[in-house]
C-alpha positions in Angstrom: 25.0 33.3 -21.9 21.6 35.1 -22.4 19.2 33.1 -24.6 15.8 34.1 -26.0 13.9 30.9 -25.5 10.9 32.2 -27.4 12.7 33.1 -30.5 15.3 30.3 -30.4 14.2 27.1 -32.0 13.9 23.8 -30.2 17.2 22.6 -31.5 19.0 25.6 -30.0 17.2 25.1 -26.7 18.3 21.5 -26.5 21.9 22.3 -27.4 21.9 25.0 -24.7 20.7 22.6 -22.0 23.1 19.8 -23.1 26.0 22.3 -22.6 24.9 22.8 -19.0 22.7 25.9 -19.5 20.1 26.6 -16.9 16.9 28.7 -17.3 17.0 31.1 -14.4 14.4 33.4 -12.9 11.5 31.3 -14.3 8.1 31.6 -12.7 6.2 28.4 -13.5 2.4 28.9 -13.5 1.2 25.8 -15.4 0.7 23.2 -12.7 -2.4 22.0 -14.6 0.0 20.7 -17.3 2.5 19.1 -15.0 4.2 19.5 -11.6 7.7 19.0 -10.3 8.3 15.8 -8.3 8.0 16.5 -4.6 11.2 15.7 -2.8 9.4 13.5 -0.4 8.0 11.5 -3.2 11.4 11.1 -4.8 12.9 10.0 -1.5 10.2 7.2 -1.2 10.9 6.2 -4.8 14.7 5.8 -4.9 15.2 2.7 -2.8 12.9 0.7 -5.2 15.3 1.3 -8.1 18.5 0.1 -6.3 17.6 -1.9 -3.2 14.1 -3.3 -3.4 14.0 -4.0 -7.1 12.4 -7.5 -7.1 9.6 -8.4 -9.5 6.4 -8.1 -7.4 4.7 -10.8 -9.5 7.4 -13.4 -8.7 7.2 -15.7 -5.7 9.2 -17.5 -3.0 12.0 -15.0 -2.4 12.3 -12.0 -0.1 13.2 -9.4 -2.8 10.0 -10.1 -4.7 7.8 -10.2 -1.5 9.1 -6.8 -0.5 8.2 -5.3 -3.9 4.8 -7.0 -3.8 4.1 -5.5 -0.3 5.0 -2.1 -1.6 2.6 -2.3 -4.4 -0.3 -3.4 -2.2 0.4 -0.7 0.4 0.4 1.8 -2.5 -2.9 0.4 -3.7 -4.4 0.9 -0.3 -3.2 4.5 -0.1 -4.6 5.3 -3.6 -8.0 3.8 -2.6 -8.1 6.0 0.5 -7.5 9.1 -1.6 -10.8 8.7 -3.4 -12.7 6.6 -0.9 -12.4 3.4 -2.9 -11.6 -0.2 -2.0 -8.0 -1.4 -2.8 -9.3 -4.1 -5.2 -10.9 -1.3 -7.2 -7.6 0.4 -8.0 -5.6 -0.5 -11.2 -2.2 1.0 -11.8 -1.5 2.4 -15.3 1.2 4.4 -17.1 -0.9 7.5 -16.7 -4.3 9.1 -17.4 -4.1 8.4 -21.1 -3.9 4.7 -20.6 -6.6 4.8 -17.9 -8.9 6.7 -20.2 -8.3 4.3 -23.1 -8.9 1.3 -21.0 -12.1 2.7 -19.5 -13.5 4.0 -22.8 -12.3 1.6 -25.5 -11.9 -1.4 -23.2 -15.4 -1.1 -21.9 -17.1 -0.3 -25.2 -15.4 -3.2 -27.1 -16.4 -5.6 -24.3 -20.0 -4.5 -24.2 -20.9 -3.6 -27.8 -23.6 -6.3 -27.8 -25.5 -4.2 -25.3 -25.5 -1.0 -27.4 -23.3 1.3 -29.5 -24.4 4.7 -28.4 -21.9 6.6 -26.3 -21.7 10.2 -25.0 -19.0 12.6 -24.2 -18.4 16.4 -24.4 -16.6 18.6 -26.9 -14.4 20.0 -24.2 -12.8 16.8 -23.1 -9.0 16.2 -23.2 -7.5 14.4 -26.2 -7.0 11.2 -24.3 -10.8 11.0 -24.1 -11.8 12.5 -27.4 -9.4 10.4 -29.5 -10.7 7.0 -28.1 -14.2 8.1 -28.9 -13.1 9.0 -32.5 -11.6 5.6 -32.8 -14.7 3.9 -31.6 -16.7 5.8 -34.2 -14.6 4.1 -36.9 -15.7 0.8 -35.3 -19.4 1.6 -35.7 -20.2 3.3 -32.5 -22.5 6.3 -32.5 -21.0 9.2 -30.5 -22.9 12.2 -29.2 -20.7 15.1 -28.4 -22.4 17.4 -25.9 -21.6 21.1 -26.2 -20.7 22.9 -22.9 -22.2 26.3 -21.9 -20.4 29.6 -22.2 -18.6 28.9 -18.9 -17.2 25.6 -20.3 -19.5 23.6 -18.0 -21.3 20.5 -19.2 -24.9 20.7 -18.0 -27.0 17.9 -16.6 -29.8 18.7 -19.0 -27.5 18.5 -22.0 -26.3 15.0 -20.9 -29.9 13.8 -20.3 -30.9 15.0 -23.8 -28.1 13.1 -25.4 -29.0 9.7 -23.9 -30.8 7.0 -25.8 -32.1 3.6 -25.1 -28.9 2.2 -26.5 -26.4 4.4 -24.6 -23.9 2.2 -22.7 -21.3 4.8 -21.6 -21.0 8.5 -20.7 -17.6 10.0 -20.1 -17.3 13.6 -18.7 -14.2 15.2 -17.1 -14.3 16.3 -13.5 -12.5 19.6 -14.0 -11.3 21.3 -17.2 -7.5 21.7 -17.5 -7.8 25.0 -19.4 -10.6 26.8 -17.7 -10.7 25.3 -14.3 -14.4 24.7 -14.7 -15.8 22.0 -12.4 -18.6 19.9 -13.8 -21.7 18.6 -11.8 -20.3 15.1 -11.8 -22.5 13.9 -8.9 -25.7 14.9 -10.7 -24.5 13.5 -14.1 -23.5 10.2 -12.3 -26.9 10.0 -10.7 -28.7 10.3 -14.1 -26.5 7.5 -15.5 -27.1 5.4 -12.4 -30.9 5.7 -12.8 -30.8 4.7 -16.4 -28.3 1.9 -15.9 -25.6 3.5 -18.0 -21.9 3.2 -17.1 -20.3 6.6 -16.2 -16.6 7.3 -16.6 -15.0 10.4 -15.3 -11.5 11.7 -16.2 -10.6 13.2 -12.9 -7.0 14.0 -13.8 -7.5 17.6 -12.8 -9.5 16.8 -9.7 -7.8 14.0 -7.7 -5.4 15.4 -5.2 -6.8 19.0 -5.6 -10.5 18.7 -4.9 -11.9 16.2 -2.3 -13.4 13.2 -4.1 -15.3 10.4 -2.4 -16.7 7.9 -4.8 -18.8 6.4 -2.0 -20.9 9.6 -2.4 -20.8 9.8 -6.2 -22.2 7.1 -8.5 -19.1 7.0 -10.7 -18.3 3.6 -12.2 -14.8 4.4 -13.5 -12.4 7.2 -12.7 -9.0 8.1 -14.2 -6.2 10.0 -12.5 -2.5 10.7 -13.0 0.6 11.1 -10.8 2.4 14.0 -12.5 -0.5 16.4 -11.9 0.0 16.1 -8.1 3.8 16.3 -7.6 4.6 12.8 -8.8 6.6 11.7 -11.9 5.4 11.2 -15.4 4.5 7.6 -16.3 2.3 6.6 -13.3 -1.5 6.8 -13.1 -4.5 4.9 -11.9 -7.9 3.7 -12.9 -10.8 3.1 -10.5 -13.3 0.5 -11.5 -16.3 0.0 -9.1 -16.9 -3.4 -7.9 -20.6 -4.0 -8.5 -23.1 -6.5 -9.7 -23.3 -7.2 -12.6 -19.5 -6.8 -12.9 -18.2 -4.0 -15.2 -16.6 -5.9 -18.0 -13.5 -4.3 -19.6 -11.5 -5.8 -22.5 -7.7 -5.6 -22.2 -6.2 -3.4 -25.0 -2.7 -5.1 -24.9 -2.1 -8.8 -25.2 0.7 -10.7 -23.5 2.3 -10.4 -20.1 -0.7 -11.4 -18.1 0.9 -10.3 -14.8 -0.3 -6.8 -14.3 -3.5 -5.5 -12.6 -5.6 -8.7 -12.8 -6.0 -8.9 -16.6 -7.1 -5.3 -17.1 -3.7 -4.0 -18.4 -0.9 -6.3 -19.2 2.9 -6.3 -18.4 4.9 -6.2 -15.2 4.1 -3.9 -12.3 6.6 -1.1 -11.8 6.6 -1.0 -8.0 9.1 1.9 -8.0 6.4 4.1 -9.5 3.4 2.5 -7.8 5.1 3.1 -4.4 5.2 6.8 -5.1 1.4 7.0 -4.8 1.9 6.3 -1.0 3.9 9.5 -0.8 1.5 11.4 -3.1 -1.5 10.4 -1.1 0.1 11.2 2.2 1.1 14.6 1.0 
């Protein structure tokens, strides 16, 4: 049954799919939005739904220990992907949660040090919206305008900084234009001025070589479904440094996940997928 998916409404599309309809001859060219799950990733994932389904935060029985081991192996693989240490990796539900923890969690925990924060006008919503929320809480946000190529210049960042700036957040690569920002140079400026630098690297990790040992990034967000993993799994890198980067949890309760950064139970079936993602 031929269907015009452009003219047909969403309801019609859903009804067509529910009846077993399949869109054929589709050429998908929007891998910056999402990717299909790689078969190798799916194969690694399935046993942790039905066989190794123990709670990784429980103790004293083999099922839980197997799940816990899978989580820790996955953490090591994630760390290798960006040149980090395993204890610097925090699993999240995706880049949106990672960005919110890094931006809101950090600012709320460090508001006594200053309330000036900087980002760009070309960031993704999961960065811009937390900044807008912080404005409502009394933070002063400076939105840097990119150049005509969509790139955020080092000079523009430097001009936006004040004595009270505590955080700068700039994306690694733009999801619409493909523009890659000079993250290493922006990070260096923040490092010299003792300002925490967060980078939303959702469009960079797994596509462009990233080694945070060579870049002074303090926090870095990434997501699984952009690199042939499923939706609902992501990560946040937080550099281990002195003084410690203090981040306030945004969700209360649980107390079992990611060492007090984000709460709730670890989903090892998803975390394990990062092993396959990193290997691929």
